[in-house]
Biopython code that builds the backbone (N, CA, C, O; Angstrom):
import numpy as np
from Bio.PDB.StructureBuilder import StructureBuilder

atoms = [
    (1, "MET", "N", (133.978, 91.200, 28.550)),
    (1, "MET", "CA", (133.067, 90.931, 29.875)),
    (1, "MET", "C", (133.596, 90.002, 30.852)),
    (1, "MET", "O", (134.166, 88.971, 30.495)),
    (2, "SER", "N", (133.419, 90.349, 32.196)),
    (2, "SER", "CA", (134.003, 89.609, 32.875)),
    (2, "SER", "C", (133.007, 89.115, 33.831)),
    (2, "SER", "O", (132.005, 89.830, 33.807)),
    (3, "ASP", "N", (132.909, 87.902, 34.872)),
    (3, "ASP", "CA", (132.078, 87.434, 35.523)),
    (3, "ASP", "C", (132.167, 88.074, 37.110)),
    (3, "ASP", "O", (131.266, 87.964, 37.941)),
    (4, "HIS", "N", (133.306, 88.680, 37.297)),
    (4, "HIS", "CA", (133.621, 89.315, 38.321)),
    (4, "HIS", "C", (132.397, 90.507, 38.784)),
    (4, "HIS", "O", (132.058, 91.422, 38.033)),
    (5, "PRO", "N", (131.914, 90.318, 39.962)),
    (5, "PRO", "CA", (131.135, 91.320, 40.254)),
    (5, "PRO", "C", (131.661, 93.234, 40.411)),
    (5, "PRO", "O", (132.861, 93.402, 40.628)),
    (6, "TRP", "N", (130.878, 94.375, 40.312)),
    (6, "TRP", "CA", (131.437, 95.915, 40.469)),
    (6, "TRP", "C", (131.511, 95.941, 41.859)),
    (6, "TRP", "O", (130.646, 95.531, 42.633)),
    (7, "ILE", "N", (132.826, 96.555, 42.202)),
    (7, "ILE", "CA", (132.788, 96.701, 43.690)),
    (7, "ILE", "C", (132.782, 98.351, 43.880)),
    (7, "ILE", "O", (133.325, 99.198, 43.170)),
    (8, "PRO", "N", (132.205, 98.473, 44.745)),
    (8, "PRO", "CA", (132.083, 100.532, 44.928)),
    (8, "PRO", "C", (133.424, 100.686, 45.578)),
    (8, "PRO", "O", (133.919, 99.973, 46.451)),
    (9, "LEU", "N", (133.971, 101.848, 44.941)),
    (9, "LEU", "CA", (135.207, 102.232, 45.382)),
    (9, "LEU", "C", (135.325, 102.675, 46.709)),
    (9, "LEU", "O", (136.371, 102.857, 47.332)),
    (10, "THR", "N", (133.926, 102.868, 47.174)),
    (10, "THR", "CA", (134.143, 103.450, 48.941)),
    (10, "THR", "C", (133.916, 101.903, 49.418)),
    (10, "THR", "O", (133.492, 101.895, 50.573)),
    (11, "GLU", "N", (134.044, 100.822, 48.971)),
    (11, "GLU", "CA", (134.314, 100.025, 49.740)),
    (11, "GLU", "C", (135.535, 99.222, 49.871)),
    (11, "GLU", "O", (135.863, 98.691, 50.932)),
    (12, "SER", "N", (136.186, 99.143, 48.811)),
    (12, "SER", "CA", (137.301, 98.857, 48.598)),
    (12, "SER", "C", (138.269, 99.576, 47.431)),
    (12, "SER", "O", (137.718, 100.227, 46.543)),
    (13, "LYS", "N", (139.316, 99.476, 47.453)),
    (13, "LYS", "CA", (140.329, 99.757, 46.152)),
    (13, "LYS", "C", (141.014, 98.520, 45.911)),
    (13, "LYS", "O", (141.368, 97.717, 46.775)),
    (14, "PRO", "N", (141.196, 98.416, 44.506)),
    (14, "PRO", "CA", (141.962, 97.463, 43.851)),
    (14, "PRO", "C", (143.527, 97.441, 44.310)),
    (14, "PRO", "O", (144.115, 98.381, 44.845)),
    (15, "THR", "N", (144.103, 96.096, 43.970)),
    (15, "THR", "CA", (145.448, 95.962, 44.295)),
    (15, "THR", "C", (145.748, 95.448, 43.274)),
    (15, "THR", "O", (144.925, 94.990, 42.481)),
    (16, "GLU", "N", (147.191, 95.436, 43.094)),
    (16, "GLU", "CA", (148.015, 94.690, 42.199)),
    (16, "GLU", "C", (147.489, 93.195, 41.985)),
    (16, "GLU", "O", (147.428, 92.685, 40.866)),
    (17, "LYS", "N", (147.044, 92.420, 43.379)),
    (17, "LYS", "CA", (146.712, 91.121, 42.982)),
    (17, "LYS", "C", (145.162, 91.024, 42.151)),
    (17, "LYS", "O", (144.675, 89.959, 41.770)),
    (18, "HIS", "N", (144.610, 92.193, 41.995)),
    (18, "HIS", "CA", (143.207, 92.205, 41.572)),
    (18, "HIS", "C", (143.656, 92.242, 40.013)),
    (18, "HIS", "O", (143.088, 91.350, 39.383)),
    (19, "ALA", "N", (144.315, 92.844, 39.417)),
    (19, "ALA", "CA", (144.954, 93.471, 38.474)),
    (19, "ALA", "C", (144.759, 91.960, 37.266)),
    (19, "ALA", "O", (144.567, 90.829, 37.712)),
    (20, "ASN", "N", (144.842, 92.208, 35.988)),
    (20, "ASN", "CA", (144.978, 91.307, 34.988)),
    (20, "ASN", "C", (146.862, 91.415, 34.303)),
    (20, "ASN", "O", (147.768, 92.242, 34.410)),
    (21, "ASN", "N", (146.745, 90.495, 33.831)),
    (21, "ASN", "CA", (148.347, 90.467, 33.181)),
    (21, "ASN", "C", (149.062, 91.579, 32.666)),
    (21, "ASN", "O", (150.285, 91.601, 32.530)),
    (22, "ASP", "N", (148.144, 92.672, 32.327)),
    (22, "ASP", "CA", (148.598, 94.263, 31.713)),
    (22, "ASP", "C", (148.633, 95.049, 33.294)),
    (22, "ASP", "O", (149.263, 96.092, 33.469)),
    (23, "LYS", "N", (147.961, 94.456, 34.235)),
    (23, "LYS", "CA", (148.219, 95.443, 35.459)),
    (23, "LYS", "C", (147.041, 96.400, 35.448)),
    (23, "LYS", "O", (146.961, 97.482, 36.031)),
    (24, "HIS", "N", (145.875, 95.627, 34.448)),
    (24, "HIS", "CA", (144.740, 96.365, 34.408)),
    (24, "HIS", "C", (143.309, 96.171, 35.068)),
    (24, "HIS", "O", (142.859, 95.048, 34.841)),
    (25, "VAL", "N", (142.487, 96.981, 35.825)),
    (25, "VAL", "CA", (141.084, 96.645, 36.418)),
    (25, "VAL", "C", (140.029, 97.339, 35.284)),
    (25, "VAL", "O", (140.339, 98.126, 34.390)),
    (26, "LEU", "N", (138.768, 96.833, 35.584)),
    (26, "LEU", "CA", (137.877, 97.804, 34.597)),
    (26, "LEU", "C", (137.192, 99.008, 35.588)),
    (26, "LEU", "O", (136.552, 98.578, 36.549)),
    (27, "TYR", "N", (137.255, 100.077, 35.468)),
    (27, "TYR", "CA", (136.447, 101.318, 36.219)),
    (27, "TYR", "C", (135.454, 101.483, 35.662)),
    (27, "TYR", "O", (135.502, 101.320, 34.443)),
    (28, "ARG", "N", (134.292, 101.823, 36.204)),
    (28, "ARG", "CA", (132.802, 102.398, 35.704)),
    (28, "ARG", "C", (132.632, 103.546, 36.390)),
    (28, "ARG", "O", (132.658, 103.751, 37.604)),
    (29, "MET", "N", (132.412, 104.451, 35.253)),
    (29, "MET", "CA", (132.262, 105.779, 35.734)),
    (29, "MET", "C", (130.661, 105.876, 35.764)),
    (29, "MET", "O", (129.901, 104.937, 35.999)),
    (30, "ARG", "N", (130.313, 107.157, 35.488)),
    (30, "ARG", "CA", (128.762, 107.295, 35.615)),
    (30, "ARG", "C", (128.272, 106.750, 34.376)),
    (30, "ARG", "O", (127.679, 105.696, 34.611)),
    (31, "ASN", "N", (128.279, 107.048, 33.120)),
    (31, "ASN", "CA", (127.878, 106.237, 32.152)),
    (31, "ASN", "C", (128.572, 105.779, 31.007)),
    (31, "ASN", "O", (128.177, 105.946, 29.853)),
    (32, "TRP", "N", (129.920, 105.029, 31.438)),
    (32, "TRP", "CA", (130.913, 104.385, 30.779)),
    (32, "TRP", "C", (131.969, 103.664, 31.660)),
    (32, "TRP", "O", (132.200, 103.802, 32.861)),
    (33, "SER", "N", (132.548, 102.856, 30.731)),
    (33, "SER", "CA", (133.522, 102.297, 31.446)),
    (33, "SER", "C", (135.191, 102.272, 31.017)),
    (33, "SER", "O", (135.510, 102.819, 29.962)),
    (34, "MET", "N", (135.974, 101.784, 31.653)),
    (34, "MET", "CA", (137.384, 101.898, 31.216)),
    (34, "MET", "C", (138.392, 101.163, 31.539)),
    (34, "MET", "O", (138.512, 101.021, 32.756)),
    (35, "SER", "N", (139.127, 100.666, 30.929)),
    (35, "SER", "CA", (140.414, 100.061, 31.949)),
    (35, "SER", "C", (141.311, 100.874, 32.195)),
    (35, "SER", "O", (141.582, 101.775, 31.402)),
    (36, "ALA", "N", (141.845, 100.733, 33.170)),
    (36, "ALA", "CA", (142.970, 101.398, 33.642)),
    (36, "ALA", "C", (143.741, 100.631, 34.802)),
    (36, "ALA", "O", (143.169, 99.936, 35.642)),
    (37, "ARG", "N", (145.156, 100.852, 34.738)),
    (37, "ARG", "CA", (146.216, 100.632, 35.634)),
    (37, "ARG", "C", (145.626, 100.765, 37.136)),
    (37, "ARG", "O", (145.236, 101.847, 37.573)),
    (38, "TRP", "N", (145.592, 99.414, 37.978)),
    (38, "TRP", "CA", (145.063, 99.287, 39.416)),
    (38, "TRP", "C", (145.569, 100.461, 40.219)),
    (38, "TRP", "O", (144.896, 100.993, 41.102)),
    (39, "ASP", "N", (146.414, 100.725, 39.980)),
    (39, "ASP", "CA", (146.970, 101.946, 40.947)),
    (39, "ASP", "C", (146.372, 103.478, 40.400)),
    (39, "ASP", "O", (146.412, 104.476, 41.119)),
    (40, "HIS", "N", (145.950, 103.478, 39.348)),
    (40, "HIS", "CA", (145.534, 104.891, 38.811)),
    (40, "HIS", "C", (144.213, 105.135, 38.717)),
    (40, "HIS", "O", (143.781, 105.419, 37.600)),
    (41, "ILE", "N", (143.502, 105.093, 39.590)),
    (41, "ILE", "CA", (142.090, 105.262, 39.676)),
    (41, "ILE", "C", (141.538, 106.481, 38.912)),
    (41, "ILE", "O", (141.995, 107.545, 39.330)),
    (42, "PRO", "N", (140.746, 106.572, 37.988)),
    (42, "PRO", "CA", (139.995, 108.076, 37.490)),
    (42, "PRO", "C", (139.109, 108.198, 38.514)),
    (42, "PRO", "O", (138.509, 107.420, 39.256)),
    (43, "ASP", "N", (139.215, 109.910, 38.296)),
    (43, "ASP", "CA", (138.451, 110.540, 39.300)),
    (43, "ASP", "C", (137.256, 110.346, 39.549)),
    (43, "ASP", "O", (136.652, 110.166, 40.607)),
    (44, "GLU", "N", (136.861, 110.408, 38.209)),
    (44, "GLU", "CA", (134.924, 109.886, 38.347)),
    (44, "GLU", "C", (134.688, 108.641, 38.260)),
    (44, "GLU", "O", (133.596, 108.344, 37.774)),
    (45, "SER", "N", (135.442, 107.724, 38.613)),
    (45, "SER", "CA", (134.940, 106.429, 38.671)),
    (45, "SER", "C", (134.358, 106.223, 40.138)),
    (45, "SER", "O", (134.765, 106.800, 41.146)),
    (46, "THR", "N", (133.448, 105.399, 40.075)),
    (46, "THR", "CA", (132.899, 104.838, 41.164)),
    (46, "THR", "C", (132.623, 103.225, 41.734)),
    (46, "THR", "O", (132.152, 102.912, 42.827)),
    (47, "HIS", "N", (133.044, 102.379, 40.699)),
    (47, "HIS", "CA", (133.249, 101.211, 41.230)),
    (47, "HIS", "C", (134.387, 100.452, 40.351)),
    (47, "HIS", "O", (134.798, 101.069, 39.367)),
    (48, "TRP", "N", (134.854, 99.353, 40.581)),
    (48, "TRP", "CA", (135.998, 98.342, 39.861)),
    (48, "TRP", "C", (135.510, 97.171, 39.669)),
    (48, "TRP", "O", (134.630, 96.624, 40.333)),
    (49, "GLN", "N", (136.140, 96.716, 38.649)),
    (49, "GLN", "CA", (135.917, 95.288, 38.552)),
    (49, "GLN", "C", (137.181, 94.471, 37.878)),
    (49, "GLN", "O", (137.878, 94.889, 36.953)),
    (50, "MET", "N", (137.317, 93.147, 38.593)),
    (50, "MET", "CA", (138.388, 92.536, 37.889)),
    (50, "MET", "C", (138.257, 92.322, 36.333)),
    (50, "MET", "O", (137.114, 92.295, 35.876)),
    (51, "MET", "N", (139.362, 92.164, 35.455)),
    (51, "MET", "CA", (139.190, 91.779, 34.204)),
    (51, "MET", "C", (139.842, 90.415, 33.956)),
    (51, "MET", "O", (140.506, 89.966, 34.890)),
    (52, "VAL", "N", (139.745, 89.651, 32.769)),
    (52, "VAL", "CA", (140.563, 88.606, 32.325)),
    (52, "VAL", "C", (141.703, 89.161, 31.897)),
    (52, "VAL", "O", (141.982, 90.334, 31.647)),
    (53, "ASP", "N", (142.518, 87.872, 31.827)),
    (53, "ASP", "CA", (143.774, 88.539, 31.294)),
    (53, "ASP", "C", (143.627, 88.937, 29.288)),
    (53, "ASP", "O", (142.771, 88.741, 28.426)),
    (54, "SER", "N", (145.194, 89.649, 29.344)),
    (54, "SER", "CA", (144.737, 89.604, 27.619)),
    (54, "SER", "C", (145.337, 88.390, 27.147)),
    (54, "SER", "O", (145.816, 87.496, 27.845)),
    (55, "PRO", "N", (145.252, 88.451, 25.665)),
    (55, "PRO", "CA", (145.935, 87.593, 24.988)),
    (55, "PRO", "C", (147.395, 87.121, 25.109)),
    (55, "PRO", "O", (147.639, 87.841, 26.077)),
    (56, "PRO", "N", (148.166, 86.697, 24.966)),
    (56, "PRO", "CA", (149.320, 86.329, 24.380)),
    (56, "PRO", "C", (149.846, 87.223, 23.465)),
    (56, "PRO", "O", (149.538, 87.017, 22.291)),
    (57, "THR", "N", (150.739, 88.397, 23.771)),
    (57, "THR", "CA", (151.131, 89.159, 22.448)),
    (57, "THR", "C", (152.868, 88.308, 21.882)),
    (57, "THR", "O", (153.545, 88.656, 20.914)),
    (58, "ASP", "N", (153.014, 87.765, 22.352)),
    (58, "ASP", "CA", (154.638, 86.757, 21.831)),
    (58, "ASP", "C", (153.927, 85.887, 20.393)),
    (58, "ASP", "O", (152.913, 85.199, 20.282)),
    (59, "ALA", "N", (155.031, 86.313, 19.384)),
    (59, "ALA", "CA", (154.472, 85.928, 18.381)),
    (59, "ALA", "C", (154.527, 84.042, 18.521)),
    (59, "ALA", "O", (153.788, 83.200, 18.011)),
    (60, "ALA", "N", (155.805, 83.882, 19.490)),
    (60, "ALA", "CA", (156.241, 82.565, 19.403)),
    (60, "ALA", "C", (155.563, 81.772, 20.200)),
    (60, "ALA", "O", (155.699, 80.559, 20.039)),
    (61, "ALA", "N", (154.738, 82.237, 21.169)),
    (61, "ALA", "CA", (153.528, 81.293, 21.976)),
    (61, "ALA", "C", (152.228, 81.179, 20.779)),
    (61, "ALA", "O", (151.624, 80.122, 20.595)),
    (62, "ARG", "N", (151.925, 82.472, 20.011)),
    (62, "ARG", "CA", (151.188, 82.194, 19.057)),
    (62, "ARG", "C", (151.486, 81.094, 17.987)),
    (62, "ARG", "O", (150.528, 80.461, 17.545)),
    (63, "TRP", "N", (152.561, 80.863, 17.606)),
    (63, "TRP", "CA", (153.192, 80.056, 16.733)),
    (63, "TRP", "C", (153.103, 78.422, 17.259)),
    (63, "TRP", "O", (152.843, 77.403, 16.619)),
    (64, "GLU", "N", (153.387, 78.597, 18.499)),
    (64, "GLU", "CA", (153.091, 77.319, 19.078)),
    (64, "GLU", "C", (151.839, 76.719, 19.147)),
    (64, "GLU", "O", (151.776, 75.516, 18.893)),
    (65, "GLU", "N", (150.771, 77.368, 19.460)),
    (65, "GLU", "CA", (149.359, 77.515, 19.251)),
    (65, "GLU", "C", (148.784, 76.801, 17.930)),
    (65, "GLU", "O", (147.973, 75.875, 17.901)),
    (66, "ILE", "N", (149.355, 77.407, 16.917)),
    (66, "ILE", "CA", (149.086, 77.424, 15.541)),
    (66, "ILE", "C", (149.602, 75.714, 15.169)),
    (66, "ILE", "O", (148.751, 74.950, 14.713)),
    (67, "LYS", "N", (150.839, 75.288, 15.373)),
    (67, "LYS", "CA", (151.761, 74.377, 15.022)),
    (67, "LYS", "C", (150.632, 73.270, 15.750)),
    (67, "LYS", "O", (150.383, 72.212, 15.172)),
    (68, "GLU", "N", (150.044, 73.582, 16.936)),
    (68, "GLU", "CA", (149.660, 72.233, 17.810)),
    (68, "GLU", "C", (148.156, 72.363, 17.343)),
    (68, "GLU", "O", (147.522, 71.308, 17.377)),
    (69, "ARG", "N", (147.580, 73.329, 16.973)),
    (69, "ARG", "CA", (146.173, 72.928, 16.171)),
    (69, "ARG", "C", (146.381, 72.304, 14.790)),
    (69, "ARG", "O", (145.499, 71.580, 14.327)),
    (70, "ARG", "N", (147.731, 72.601, 13.977)),
    (70, "ARG", "CA", (147.729, 72.077, 12.686)),
    (70, "ARG", "C", (148.096, 69.924, 12.658)),
    (70, "ARG", "O", (147.795, 69.003, 11.898)),
    (71, "PHE", "N", (149.019, 70.093, 14.215)),
    (71, "PHE", "CA", (149.307, 68.416, 14.551)),
    (71, "PHE", "C", (148.165, 67.848, 14.881)),
    (71, "PHE", "O", (147.980, 66.701, 14.474)),
    (72, "LYS", "N", (147.361, 68.356, 15.509)),
    (72, "LYS", "CA", (146.030, 67.528, 15.808)),
    (72, "LYS", "C", (145.192, 67.511, 14.494)),
    (72, "LYS", "O", (144.483, 66.543, 14.220)),
    (73, "ALA", "N", (145.282, 68.535, 13.739)),
    (73, "ALA", "CA", (144.178, 68.267, 12.218)),
    (73, "ALA", "C", (144.868, 67.101, 11.447)),
    (73, "ALA", "O", (144.262, 66.264, 10.778)),
    (74, "LEU", "N", (145.980, 67.147, 11.598)),
    (74, "LEU", "CA", (146.817, 65.928, 10.866)),
    (74, "LEU", "C", (146.488, 64.787, 11.347)),
    (74, "LEU", "O", (145.969, 63.958, 10.600)),
    (75, "LEU", "N", (146.739, 64.482, 12.796)),
    (75, "LEU", "CA", (146.525, 63.320, 13.399)),
    (75, "LEU", "C", (144.742, 62.809, 13.146)),
    (75, "LEU", "O", (144.379, 61.637, 13.252)),
    (76, "LYS", "N", (143.915, 63.835, 12.841)),
    (76, "LYS", "CA", (142.987, 63.553, 12.845)),
    (76, "LYS", "C", (142.490, 63.079, 11.612)),
    (76, "LYS", "O", (141.494, 62.361, 11.523)),
    (77, "GLN", "N", (143.147, 63.457, 10.691)),
    (77, "GLN", "CA", (142.998, 63.723, 9.367)),
    (77, "GLN", "C", (143.751, 62.113, 8.736)),
    (77, "GLN", "O", (143.404, 61.521, 7.714)),
    (78, "GLU", "N", (144.863, 61.693, 9.726)),
    (78, "GLU", "CA", (145.196, 60.410, 9.022)),
    (78, "GLU", "C", (144.929, 59.604, 9.874)),
    (78, "GLU", "O", (145.148, 58.478, 9.429)),
    (79, "PHE", "N", (144.506, 59.577, 11.048)),
    (79, "PHE", "CA", (143.930, 58.432, 11.950)),
    (79, "PHE", "C", (142.385, 58.846, 12.575)),
    (79, "PHE", "O", (142.402, 59.115, 13.776)),
    (80, "PRO", "N", (141.364, 58.907, 12.053)),
    (80, "PRO", "CA", (140.191, 59.193, 12.145)),
    (80, "PRO", "C", (139.562, 58.613, 13.238)),
    (80, "PRO", "O", (138.786, 59.219, 13.976)),
    (81, "GLU", "N", (139.923, 57.306, 13.368)),
    (81, "GLU", "CA", (139.408, 56.485, 14.690)),
    (81, "GLU", "C", (140.320, 56.597, 15.311)),
    (81, "GLU", "O", (141.473, 56.459, 14.903)),
    (82, "PRO", "N", (139.864, 56.963, 16.801)),
    (82, "PRO", "CA", (140.619, 56.741, 18.156)),
    (82, "PRO", "C", (140.893, 55.723, 18.890)),
    (82, "PRO", "O", (140.498, 55.509, 20.036)),
    (83, "THR", "N", (141.607, 55.051, 18.205)),
    (83, "THR", "CA", (142.345, 53.557, 18.900)),
    (83, "THR", "C", (143.175, 53.804, 19.232)),
    (83, "THR", "O", (143.885, 54.721, 18.819)),
    (84, "VAL", "N", (143.491, 52.683, 20.560)),
    (84, "VAL", "CA", (144.701, 52.476, 21.211)),
    (84, "VAL", "C", (146.014, 52.623, 20.668)),
    (84, "VAL", "O", (146.908, 53.378, 21.052)),
    (85, "PRO", "N", (146.015, 51.723, 19.630)),
    (85, "PRO", "CA", (147.495, 51.733, 18.749)),
    (85, "PRO", "C", (148.095, 53.106, 18.251)),
    (85, "PRO", "O", (149.263, 53.488, 18.176)),
    (86, "ASN", "N", (146.698, 53.818, 17.883)),
    (86, "ASN", "CA", (146.899, 55.814, 17.498)),
    (86, "ASN", "C", (147.204, 56.411, 18.420)),
    (86, "ASN", "O", (148.108, 57.246, 18.395)),
    (87, "LEU", "N", (146.427, 56.082, 19.588)),
    (87, "LEU", "CA", (146.816, 57.067, 20.693)),
    (87, "LEU", "C", (148.411, 56.677, 20.738)),
    (87, "LEU", "O", (149.265, 57.285, 20.093)),
    (88, "LEU", "N", (148.630, 55.736, 21.469)),
    (88, "LEU", "CA", (150.290, 55.010, 21.622)),
    (88, "LEU", "C", (151.284, 55.883, 20.521)),
    (88, "LEU", "O", (152.204, 56.567, 20.971)),
    (89, "ILE", "N", (151.074, 55.819, 19.320)),
    (89, "ILE", "CA", (151.861, 56.553, 18.296)),
    (89, "ILE", "C", (151.645, 57.630, 18.100)),
    (89, "ILE", "O", (151.891, 57.880, 16.920)),
    (90, "GLU", "N", (151.146, 58.838, 18.864)),
    (90, "GLU", "CA", (150.943, 59.930, 18.670)),
    (90, "GLU", "C", (152.356, 60.552, 19.674)),
    (90, "GLU", "O", (152.972, 61.476, 19.142)),
    (91, "ALA", "N", (152.675, 60.257, 20.544)),
    (91, "ALA", "CA", (154.193, 60.585, 21.052)),
    (91, "ALA", "C", (155.015, 60.161, 20.171)),
    (91, "ALA", "O", (155.661, 61.128, 19.767)),
    (92, "THR", "N", (155.296, 59.302, 19.711)),
    (92, "THR", "CA", (156.546, 58.911, 18.454)),
    (92, "THR", "C", (156.297, 60.382, 17.208)),
    (92, "THR", "O", (157.194, 61.088, 16.746)),
    (93, "LEU", "N", (154.800, 60.479, 16.927)),
    (93, "LEU", "CA", (154.859, 61.105, 15.726)),
    (93, "LEU", "C", (154.877, 62.934, 16.415)),
    (93, "LEU", "O", (155.140, 63.907, 15.708)),
    (94, "ARG", "N", (154.674, 62.975, 17.291)),
    (94, "ARG", "CA", (154.728, 64.525, 18.017)),
    (94, "ARG", "C", (156.246, 64.670, 17.935)),
    (94, "ARG", "O", (156.731, 65.548, 17.222)),
    (95, "LYS", "N", (156.997, 63.850, 18.630)),
    (95, "LYS", "CA", (158.767, 64.089, 18.439)),
    (95, "LYS", "C", (159.212, 64.369, 16.864)),
    (95, "LYS", "O", (160.049, 65.201, 16.515)),
    (96, "PHE", "N", (158.335, 63.338, 15.847)),
    (96, "PHE", "CA", (158.899, 64.222, 14.315)),
    (96, "PHE", "C", (158.298, 65.365, 14.291)),
    (96, "PHE", "O", (159.076, 66.317, 14.348)),
    (97, "TYR", "N", (157.259, 65.611, 14.232)),
    (97, "TYR", "CA", (156.585, 66.842, 13.911)),
    (97, "TYR", "C", (156.871, 67.928, 14.179)),
    (97, "TYR", "O", (156.783, 68.791, 13.305)),
    (98, "PHE", "N", (157.270, 68.224, 15.359)),
    (98, "PHE", "CA", (157.752, 69.047, 16.357)),
    (98, "PHE", "C", (159.154, 69.013, 16.340)),
    (98, "PHE", "O", (159.654, 69.363, 17.409)),
    (99, "HIS", "N", (160.035, 68.662, 15.351)),
    (99, "HIS", "CA", (161.511, 68.453, 15.662)),
    (99, "HIS", "C", (161.790, 69.593, 14.585)),
    (99, "HIS", "O", (161.367, 69.764, 13.442)),
    (100, "ASP", "N", (162.829, 70.437, 15.550)),
    (100, "ASP", "CA", (163.402, 71.553, 14.784)),
    (100, "ASP", "C", (164.363, 71.401, 13.534)),
    (100, "ASP", "O", (164.791, 72.402, 12.959)),
]
sb = StructureBuilder()
sb.init_structure("model")
sb.init_model(0)
sb.init_chain("A")
sb.init_seg("    ")
for serial, (resi, resn, name, xyz) in enumerate(atoms, 1):
    if name == "N":
        sb.init_residue(resn, " ", resi, " ")
    sb.init_atom(name, np.array(xyz, "f"), 0.0, 1.0, " ", f" {name:<3s}", serial, name[0])
structure = sb.get_structure()
């Protein structure tokens, strides 16, 4: 779902700057909606709307997110109280945790 308003195609057409990271916008037809490339407007569409970006499909990016969540969970487990010394040691722990 998008927070952007529906724009009648009679008023304006989408451009590449309106597209998400897949180069798609959402088009509304009479009784349904579909996403398609910003420059391939379906014949039956009456309105268009900007869409949010798709989640990353890069496995490396997902793995980095997983490692970060695990690090934060471990940090909270080992140092449950957010004290100043714990915050200062986080940078050092991060170096060792994320060392390849």
